[in-house]
mmCIF file of the N, C-alpha and C atoms, coordinates in Angstrom:
data_MODEL
# 
_entry.id   MODEL 
# 
loop_
_atom_site.group_PDB 
_atom_site.id 
_atom_site.type_symbol 
_atom_site.label_atom_id 
_atom_site.label_alt_id 
_atom_site.label_comp_id 
_atom_site.label_asym_id 
_atom_site.label_entity_id 
_atom_site.label_seq_id 
_atom_site.pdbx_PDB_ins_code 
_atom_site.Cartn_x 
_atom_site.Cartn_y 
_atom_site.Cartn_z 
_atom_site.occupancy 
_atom_site.B_iso_or_equiv 
_atom_site.pdbx_formal_charge 
_atom_site.auth_seq_id 
_atom_site.auth_comp_id 
_atom_site.auth_asym_id 
_atom_site.auth_atom_id 
_atom_site.pdbx_PDB_model_num 
ATOM 1   N N  . MET A 1 1  ? 0.934  -1.242 0.364   1.00 0.00 ? 1  MET A N  1 
ATOM 2   C CA . MET A 1 1  ? -0.105 0.240  0.058   1.00 0.00 ? 1  MET A CA 1 
ATOM 3   C C  . MET A 1 1  ? 0.980  1.525  -0.376  1.00 0.00 ? 1  MET A C  1 
ATOM 4   N N  . ALA A 1 2  ? 0.161  2.335  -0.954  1.00 0.00 ? 2  ALA A N  1 
ATOM 5   C CA . ALA A 1 2  ? 1.486  3.576  -1.108  1.00 0.00 ? 2  ALA A CA 1 
ATOM 6   C C  . ALA A 1 2  ? 1.525  4.392  0.262   1.00 0.00 ? 2  ALA A C  1 
ATOM 7   N N  . ASP A 1 3  ? 0.319  4.106  1.527   1.00 0.00 ? 3  ASP A N  1 
ATOM 8   C CA . ASP A 1 3  ? 0.272  4.810  2.249   1.00 0.00 ? 3  ASP A CA 1 
ATOM 9   C C  . ASP A 1 3  ? 1.129  4.514  4.017   1.00 0.00 ? 3  ASP A C  1 
ATOM 10  N N  . GLU A 1 4  ? 1.589  3.817  3.490   1.00 0.00 ? 4  GLU A N  1 
ATOM 11  C CA . GLU A 1 4  ? 2.642  2.749  4.667   1.00 0.00 ? 4  GLU A CA 1 
ATOM 12  C C  . GLU A 1 4  ? 3.805  3.351  4.665   1.00 0.00 ? 4  GLU A C  1 
ATOM 13  N N  . LEU A 1 5  ? 4.120  4.108  5.664   1.00 0.00 ? 5  LEU A N  1 
ATOM 14  C CA . LEU A 1 5  ? 5.130  4.597  5.953   1.00 0.00 ? 5  LEU A CA 1 
ATOM 15  C C  . LEU A 1 5  ? 6.538  3.308  6.062   1.00 0.00 ? 5  LEU A C  1 
ATOM 16  N N  . PRO A 1 6  ? 7.901  3.705  5.682   1.00 0.00 ? 6  PRO A N  1 
ATOM 17  C CA . PRO A 1 6  ? 8.740  2.636  5.545   1.00 0.00 ? 6  PRO A CA 1 
ATOM 18  C C  . PRO A 1 6  ? 9.230  2.196  6.839   1.00 0.00 ? 6  PRO A C  1 
ATOM 19  N N  . THR A 1 7  ? 9.764  0.782  7.039   1.00 0.00 ? 7  THR A N  1 
ATOM 20  C CA . THR A 1 7  ? 10.357 0.829  8.165   1.00 0.00 ? 7  THR A CA 1 
ATOM 21  C C  . THR A 1 7  ? 11.581 1.391  8.329   1.00 0.00 ? 7  THR A C  1 
ATOM 22  N N  . ARG A 1 8  ? 12.126 1.157  9.809   1.00 0.00 ? 8  ARG A N  1 
ATOM 23  C CA . ARG A 1 8  ? 13.171 2.386  9.690   1.00 0.00 ? 8  ARG A CA 1 
ATOM 24  C C  . ARG A 1 8  ? 14.941 1.277  8.646   1.00 0.00 ? 8  ARG A C  1 
ATOM 25  N N  . ASP A 1 9  ? 14.442 -0.476 9.312   1.00 0.00 ? 9  ASP A N  1 
ATOM 26  C CA . ASP A 1 9  ? 15.674 -1.111 8.435   1.00 0.00 ? 9  ASP A CA 1 
ATOM 27  C C  . ASP A 1 9  ? 15.127 -0.386 6.998   1.00 0.00 ? 9  ASP A C  1 
ATOM 28  N N  . GLN A 1 10 ? 14.459 0.338  6.510   1.00 0.00 ? 10 GLN A N  1 
ATOM 29  C CA . GLN A 1 10 ? 14.137 -0.190 4.922   1.00 0.00 ? 10 GLN A CA 1 
ATOM 30  C C  . GLN A 1 10 ? 14.575 1.478  4.207   1.00 0.00 ? 10 GLN A C  1 
ATOM 31  N N  . ALA A 1 11 ? 13.870 2.192  5.412   1.00 0.00 ? 11 ALA A N  1 
ATOM 32  C CA . ALA A 1 11 ? 14.609 3.678  5.361   1.00 0.00 ? 11 ALA A CA 1 
ATOM 33  C C  . ALA A 1 11 ? 16.754 3.582  5.101   1.00 0.00 ? 11 ALA A C  1 
ATOM 34  N N  . LEU A 1 12 ? 16.867 2.728  6.302   1.00 0.00 ? 12 LEU A N  1 
ATOM 35  C CA . LEU A 1 12 ? 18.281 2.011  5.990   1.00 0.00 ? 12 LEU A CA 1 
ATOM 36  C C  . LEU A 1 12 ? 19.115 1.906  5.582   1.00 0.00 ? 12 LEU A C  1 
ATOM 37  N N  . SER A 1 13 ? 17.860 0.698  4.570   1.00 0.00 ? 13 SER A N  1 
ATOM 38  C CA . SER A 1 13 ? 18.211 0.125  3.593   1.00 0.00 ? 13 SER A CA 1 
ATOM 39  C C  . SER A 1 13 ? 18.470 1.257  2.007   1.00 0.00 ? 13 SER A C  1 
ATOM 40  N N  . HIS A 1 14 ? 17.866 2.038  1.769   1.00 0.00 ? 14 HIS A N  1 
ATOM 41  C CA . HIS A 1 14 ? 17.711 2.764  0.816   1.00 0.00 ? 14 HIS A CA 1 
ATOM 42  C C  . HIS A 1 14 ? 18.613 4.117  0.851   1.00 0.00 ? 14 HIS A C  1 
ATOM 43  N N  . ALA A 1 15 ? 18.333 4.266  1.920   1.00 0.00 ? 15 ALA A N  1 
ATOM 44  C CA . ALA A 1 15 ? 20.152 5.297  2.629   1.00 0.00 ? 15 ALA A CA 1 
ATOM 45  C C  . ALA A 1 15 ? 21.719 4.851  2.021   1.00 0.00 ? 15 ALA A C  1 
ATOM 46  N N  . VAL A 1 16 ? 22.079 3.628  2.792   1.00 0.00 ? 16 VAL A N  1 
ATOM 47  C CA . VAL A 1 16 ? 23.195 3.091  2.200   1.00 0.00 ? 16 VAL A CA 1 
ATOM 48  C C  . VAL A 1 16 ? 23.145 2.495  0.745   1.00 0.00 ? 16 VAL A C  1 
ATOM 49  N N  . ARG A 1 17 ? 22.151 2.090  -0.131  1.00 0.00 ? 17 ARG A N  1 
ATOM 50  C CA . ARG A 1 17 ? 22.103 2.022  -1.864  1.00 0.00 ? 17 ARG A CA 1 
ATOM 51  C C  . ARG A 1 17 ? 22.357 2.782  -2.586  1.00 0.00 ? 17 ARG A C  1 
ATOM 52  N N  . LEU A 1 18 ? 22.209 4.625  -1.597  1.00 0.00 ? 18 LEU A N  1 
ATOM 53  C CA . LEU A 1 18 ? 22.173 5.836  -2.411  1.00 0.00 ? 18 LEU A CA 1 
ATOM 54  C C  . LEU A 1 18 ? 22.975 5.982  -2.407  1.00 0.00 ? 18 LEU A C  1 
ATOM 55  N N  . LEU A 1 19 ? 24.022 5.704  -0.869  1.00 0.00 ? 19 LEU A N  1 
ATOM 56  C CA . LEU A 1 19 ? 25.514 6.292  -1.048  1.00 0.00 ? 19 LEU A CA 1 
ATOM 57  C C  . LEU A 1 19 ? 26.431 5.402  -2.009  1.00 0.00 ? 19 LEU A C  1 
ATOM 58  N N  . HIS A 1 20 ? 25.830 4.141  -2.079  1.00 0.00 ? 20 HIS A N  1 
ATOM 59  C CA . HIS A 1 20 ? 26.524 3.359  -2.473  1.00 0.00 ? 20 HIS A CA 1 
ATOM 60  C C  . HIS A 1 20 ? 27.229 3.915  -4.006  1.00 0.00 ? 20 HIS A C  1 
ATOM 61  N N  . TRP A 1 21 ? 25.924 3.857  -4.094  1.00 0.00 ? 21 TRP A N  1 
ATOM 62  C CA . TRP A 1 21 ? 25.723 4.530  -6.072  1.00 0.00 ? 21 TRP A CA 1 
ATOM 63  C C  . TRP A 1 21 ? 26.498 6.176  -5.722  1.00 0.00 ? 21 TRP A C  1 
ATOM 64  N N  . ALA A 1 22 ? 26.376 7.127  -4.731  1.00 0.00 ? 22 ALA A N  1 
ATOM 65  C CA . ALA A 1 22 ? 26.949 8.406  -4.672  1.00 0.00 ? 22 ALA A CA 1 
ATOM 66  C C  . ALA A 1 22 ? 28.597 8.196  -4.986  1.00 0.00 ? 22 ALA A C  1 
ATOM 67  N N  . GLU A 1 23 ? 29.173 7.019  -4.519  1.00 0.00 ? 23 GLU A N  1 
ATOM 68  C CA . GLU A 1 23 ? 30.284 6.464  -4.291  1.00 0.00 ? 23 GLU A CA 1 
ATOM 69  C C  . GLU A 1 23 ? 30.632 6.305  -5.534  1.00 0.00 ? 23 GLU A C  1 
ATOM 70  N N  . ALA A 1 24 ? 29.882 6.172  -6.290  1.00 0.00 ? 24 ALA A N  1 
ATOM 71  C CA . ALA A 1 24 ? 30.246 5.287  -8.064  1.00 0.00 ? 24 ALA A CA 1 
ATOM 72  C C  . ALA A 1 24 ? 30.475 6.594  -9.132  1.00 0.00 ? 24 ALA A C  1 
ATOM 73  N N  . GLU A 1 25 ? 29.882 7.469  -8.449  1.00 0.00 ? 25 GLU A N  1 
ATOM 74  C CA . GLU A 1 25 ? 28.813 8.385  -9.626  1.00 0.00 ? 25 GLU A CA 1 
ATOM 75  C C  . GLU A 1 25 ? 30.481 9.660  -9.682  1.00 0.00 ? 25 GLU A C  1 
ATOM 76  N N  . THR A 1 26 ? 30.627 9.509  -11.231 1.00 0.00 ? 26 THR A N  1 
ATOM 77  C CA . THR A 1 26 ? 31.885 10.912 -11.551 1.00 0.00 ? 26 THR A CA 1 
ATOM 78  C C  . THR A 1 26 ? 31.298 11.858 -11.786 1.00 0.00 ? 26 THR A C  1 
ATOM 79  N N  . ASP A 1 27 ? 29.698 11.978 -12.052 1.00 0.00 ? 27 ASP A N  1 
ATOM 80  C CA . ASP A 1 27 ? 29.042 13.622 -11.979 1.00 0.00 ? 27 ASP A CA 1 
ATOM 81  C C  . ASP A 1 27 ? 29.063 13.973 -10.520 1.00 0.00 ? 27 ASP A C  1 
ATOM 82  N N  . LEU A 1 28 ? 29.661 15.281 -10.535 1.00 0.00 ? 28 LEU A N  1 
ATOM 83  C CA . LEU A 1 28 ? 30.090 16.036 -9.114  1.00 0.00 ? 28 LEU A CA 1 
ATOM 84  C C  . LEU A 1 28 ? 28.504 15.981 -8.516  1.00 0.00 ? 28 LEU A C  1 
ATOM 85  N N  . ALA A 1 29 ? 27.259 16.990 -9.174  1.00 0.00 ? 29 ALA A N  1 
ATOM 86  C CA . ALA A 1 29 ? 26.304 17.394 -9.309  1.00 0.00 ? 29 ALA A CA 1 
ATOM 87  C C  . ALA A 1 29 ? 25.604 16.420 -9.535  1.00 0.00 ? 29 ALA A C  1 
ATOM 88  N N  . LYS A 1 30 ? 25.771 15.194 -10.071 1.00 0.00 ? 30 LYS A N  1 
ATOM 89  C CA . LYS A 1 30 ? 24.338 14.329 -9.639  1.00 0.00 ? 30 LYS A CA 1 
ATOM 90  C C  . LYS A 1 30 ? 25.091 13.053 -8.470  1.00 0.00 ? 30 LYS A C  1 
ATOM 91  N N  . MET A 1 31 ? 26.543 13.110 -7.865  1.00 0.00 ? 31 MET A N  1 
ATOM 92  C CA . MET A 1 31 ? 26.697 12.773 -6.429  1.00 0.00 ? 31 MET A CA 1 
ATOM 93  C C  . MET A 1 31 ? 25.861 13.023 -5.441  1.00 0.00 ? 31 MET A C  1 
ATOM 94  N N  . GLU A 1 32 ? 26.098 14.461 -5.721  1.00 0.00 ? 32 GLU A N  1 
ATOM 95  C CA . GLU A 1 32 ? 25.555 15.698 -4.489  1.00 0.00 ? 32 GLU A CA 1 
ATOM 96  C C  . GLU A 1 32 ? 24.335 15.340 -4.522  1.00 0.00 ? 32 GLU A C  1 
ATOM 97  N N  . ARG A 1 33 ? 23.660 15.412 -5.610  1.00 0.00 ? 33 ARG A N  1 
ATOM 98  C CA . ARG A 1 33 ? 21.283 15.121 -5.294  1.00 0.00 ? 33 ARG A CA 1 
ATOM 99  C C  . ARG A 1 33 ? 21.849 13.479 -4.543  1.00 0.00 ? 33 ARG A C  1 
ATOM 100 N N  . VAL A 1 34 ? 22.306 12.642 -4.914  1.00 0.00 ? 34 VAL A N  1 
ATOM 101 C CA . VAL A 1 34 ? 21.836 11.431 -4.752  1.00 0.00 ? 34 VAL A CA 1 
ATOM 102 C C  . VAL A 1 34 ? 22.245 11.014 -3.217  1.00 0.00 ? 34 VAL A C  1 
ATOM 103 N N  . THR A 1 35 ? 23.404 11.964 -2.862  1.00 0.00 ? 35 THR A N  1 
ATOM 104 C CA . THR A 1 35 ? 24.038 12.083 -1.562  1.00 0.00 ? 35 THR A CA 1 
ATOM 105 C C  . THR A 1 35 ? 22.910 13.217 -0.161  1.00 0.00 ? 35 THR A C  1 
ATOM 106 N N  . GLU A 1 36 ? 22.350 13.629 -1.018  1.00 0.00 ? 36 GLU A N  1 
ATOM 107 C CA . GLU A 1 36 ? 21.309 14.515 -0.482  1.00 0.00 ? 36 GLU A CA 1 
ATOM 108 C C  . GLU A 1 36 ? 19.809 13.307 -0.323  1.00 0.00 ? 36 GLU A C  1 
ATOM 109 N N  . LEU A 1 37 ? 19.318 12.614 -1.112  1.00 0.00 ? 37 LEU A N  1 
ATOM 110 C CA . LEU A 1 37 ? 18.366 11.656 -0.718  1.00 0.00 ? 37 LEU A CA 1 
ATOM 111 C C  . LEU A 1 37 ? 18.680 10.563 -0.066  1.00 0.00 ? 37 LEU A C  1 
ATOM 112 N N  . ALA A 1 38 ? 20.537 10.466 0.048   1.00 0.00 ? 38 ALA A N  1 
ATOM 113 C CA . ALA A 1 38 ? 20.958 9.118  0.995   1.00 0.00 ? 38 ALA A CA 1 
ATOM 114 C C  . ALA A 1 38 ? 20.257 10.134 2.633   1.00 0.00 ? 38 ALA A C  1 
ATOM 115 N N  . ASP A 1 39 ? 20.882 11.144 2.621   1.00 0.00 ? 39 ASP A N  1 
ATOM 116 C CA . ASP A 1 39 ? 20.826 11.682 3.677   1.00 0.00 ? 39 ASP A CA 1 
ATOM 117 C C  . ASP A 1 39 ? 19.032 12.639 4.418   1.00 0.00 ? 39 ASP A C  1 
ATOM 118 N N  . VAL A 1 40 ? 18.119 12.120 3.232   1.00 0.00 ? 40 VAL A N  1 
ATOM 119 C CA . VAL A 1 40 ? 16.838 12.193 3.421   1.00 0.00 ? 40 VAL A CA 1 
ATOM 120 C C  . VAL A 1 40 ? 16.518 10.598 4.267   1.00 0.00 ? 40 VAL A C  1 
ATOM 121 N N  . TRP A 1 41 ? 16.548 9.655  3.292   1.00 0.00 ? 41 TRP A N  1 
ATOM 122 C CA . TRP A 1 41 ? 16.750 8.201  3.762   1.00 0.00 ? 41 TRP A CA 1 
ATOM 123 C C  . TRP A 1 41 ? 17.366 8.463  5.134   1.00 0.00 ? 41 TRP A C  1 
ATOM 124 N N  . ALA A 1 42 ? 17.996 8.616  5.690   1.00 0.00 ? 42 ALA A N  1 
ATOM 125 C CA . ALA A 1 42 ? 18.621 8.203  7.131   1.00 0.00 ? 42 ALA A CA 1 
ATOM 126 C C  . ALA A 1 42 ? 17.885 9.220  8.022   1.00 0.00 ? 42 ALA A C  1 
ATOM 127 N N  . GLY A 1 43 ? 17.754 10.257 7.497   1.00 0.00 ? 43 GLY A N  1 
ATOM 128 C CA . GLY A 1 43 ? 16.476 11.339 8.374   1.00 0.00 ? 43 GLY A CA 1 
ATOM 129 C C  . GLY A 1 43 ? 14.987 10.577 8.738   1.00 0.00 ? 43 GLY A C  1 
ATOM 130 N N  . ILE A 1 44 ? 15.043 9.788  7.212   1.00 0.00 ? 44 ILE A N  1 
ATOM 131 C CA . ILE A 1 44 ? 13.671 9.339  8.132   1.00 0.00 ? 44 ILE A CA 1 
ATOM 132 C C  . ILE A 1 44 ? 14.113 7.963  8.882   1.00 0.00 ? 44 ILE A C  1 
ATOM 133 N N  . ALA A 1 45 ? 14.983 7.376  8.350   1.00 0.00 ? 45 ALA A N  1 
ATOM 134 C CA . ALA A 1 45 ? 15.336 6.041  9.661   1.00 0.00 ? 45 ALA A CA 1 
ATOM 135 C C  . ALA A 1 45 ? 15.234 6.768  10.848  1.00 0.00 ? 45 ALA A C  1 
ATOM 136 N N  . GLY A 1 46 ? 15.935 7.908  11.187  1.00 0.00 ? 46 GLY A N  1 
ATOM 137 C CA . GLY A 1 46 ? 16.076 8.487  12.528  1.00 0.00 ? 46 GLY A CA 1 
ATOM 138 C C  . GLY A 1 46 ? 14.611 9.157  13.322  1.00 0.00 ? 46 GLY A C  1 
ATOM 139 N N  . LEU A 1 47 ? 13.093 8.900  12.291  1.00 0.00 ? 47 LEU A N  1 
ATOM 140 C CA . LEU A 1 47 ? 12.369 9.486  13.396  1.00 0.00 ? 47 LEU A CA 1 
ATOM 141 C C  . LEU A 1 47 ? 11.513 8.345  13.466  1.00 0.00 ? 47 LEU A C  1 
ATOM 142 N N  . GLN A 1 48 ? 11.807 7.185  12.503  1.00 0.00 ? 48 GLN A N  1 
ATOM 143 C CA . GLN A 1 48 ? 11.344 6.414  12.374  1.00 0.00 ? 48 GLN A CA 1 
ATOM 144 C C  . GLN A 1 48 ? 11.553 5.878  13.718  1.00 0.00 ? 48 GLN A C  1 
ATOM 145 N N  . GLY A 1 49 ? 13.057 5.619  14.209  1.00 0.00 ? 49 GLY A N  1 
ATOM 146 C CA . GLY A 1 49 ? 13.933 4.744  15.127  1.00 0.00 ? 49 GLY A CA 1 
ATOM 147 C C  . GLY A 1 49 ? 13.210 5.804  16.813  1.00 0.00 ? 49 GLY A C  1 
ATOM 148 N N  . GLU A 1 50 ? 13.211 6.937  17.075  1.00 0.00 ? 50 GLU A N  1 
ATOM 149 C CA . GLU A 1 50 ? 12.581 7.874  17.657  1.00 0.00 ? 50 GLU A CA 1 
ATOM 150 C C  . GLU A 1 50 ? 10.922 7.705  18.088  1.00 0.00 ? 50 GLU A C  1 
ATOM 151 N N  . HIS A 1 51 ? 9.935  7.097  16.857  1.00 0.00 ? 51 HIS A N  1 
ATOM 152 C CA . HIS A 1 51 ? 8.511  6.977  16.931  1.00 0.00 ? 51 HIS A CA 1 
ATOM 153 C C  . HIS A 1 51 ? 9.028  5.594  17.805  1.00 0.00 ? 51 HIS A C  1 
ATOM 154 N N  . ARG A 1 52 ? 10.030 4.506  17.292  1.00 0.00 ? 52 ARG A N  1 
ATOM 155 C CA . ARG A 1 52 ? 9.593  3.812  18.057  1.00 0.00 ? 52 ARG A CA 1 
ATOM 156 C C  . ARG A 1 52 ? 9.691  3.513  19.545  1.00 0.00 ? 52 ARG A C  1 
ATOM 157 N N  . GLU A 1 53 ? 10.304 4.395  19.571  1.00 0.00 ? 53 GLU A N  1 
ATOM 158 C CA . GLU A 1 53 ? 10.828 4.970  21.377  1.00 0.00 ? 53 GLU A CA 1 
ATOM 159 C C  . GLU A 1 53 ? 9.913  5.076  22.084  1.00 0.00 ? 53 GLU A C  1 
ATOM 160 N N  . VAL A 1 54 ? 9.210  5.984  21.228  1.00 0.00 ? 54 VAL A N  1 
ATOM 161 C CA . VAL A 1 54 ? 7.999  6.732  22.298  1.00 0.00 ? 54 VAL A CA 1 
ATOM 162 C C  . VAL A 1 54 ? 6.884  5.664  22.376  1.00 0.00 ? 54 VAL A C  1 
# 
């Protein structure tokens, strides 16, 4: 279902995958955009971790 939020593990997995992609990217602008996306997924994982603790 599209309305479901990703789990913390899913968000971390997306972040790691994007960081690996950014690491291999030779276009600096693209690398920066992919890294920003990875940061967003890491932030989502952090929020999911906080939500779990509440």
